[in-house]
N, C-alpha and C positions, 0 to 999 in steps of 0.2 A: 574207141580208138584214141580219142583225145585224152583219155585218162592215161593211156600208155605213154603218150607224148609227154605228159607231165611227170610220170613216175620214174622212167628210166634215167633222164638226166639228173634227177635228184639223188637217185641211188649212187650213180657214179661220182657225182660231185662230193658226196659225203666223205670219200676217202682221199680225194686229192683236189679239192676245190681251188686252191690258190695256184696250183701248177698247171691248170688246164686253160686252154683258150676256148672260145665258143665253138670252134671247129672240132676240137677234141671231144667236147660234150656231144656234139651232133653225131660223131662217129660212134660213141658209146651207145647212143640211142639207137642208131641204125643196127649196131651189132647185136643188141639184146631185145629189141622190141618184139620181134616174133616169138622169141623164147618166153618172154613174160606173158604174152597173150596166150601162148600154147600151154605152158606149165604152171603159171602163177596167177591166172585170171582171178581166182577166188580170193587171193590175198591183196589184190590191187588197192582195195579200199582200206587196208590195215596199216598202211604206212611204208615208207621206203625201206626201213630196216627189215621188215617182214618180207618184202618182195626180194630183197637181197638174200635173206636166209633161204627163201624158196629157190632162188637161182642156184645157190650153193648146194642145196639138197638135191637138185636135179642136174648137177654139173655133168654127170656122165651122159645126160640126154640132150643138153643144150648144144647149140651150134659152136663150132670151133672159134668163130669170131667172137662170140660172147664169152667163151671160156678165156680167150686171150685178153679180152678187155678186162674181165674180172682179175685175172692174174696181173695185168699191168698196173692195176690199182690196189695191189696188195690183198686181194680177196681170194 
């Protein structure tokens, strides 16, 4: 679980690091953490871009909140 806590903020930071506040990053983590653990667990050790690619591949299956978070960050 702690791996998820580290991965999600990094994925979301990659696209809009300077525009986000710490609260925005926490919201991104909350929005996608369950989806990462559910659909992208095998890729969690492979780096942020791989996890992001996994979320994009599973976009139709991930939660609406995570979909919105990805869209709001240009993903």
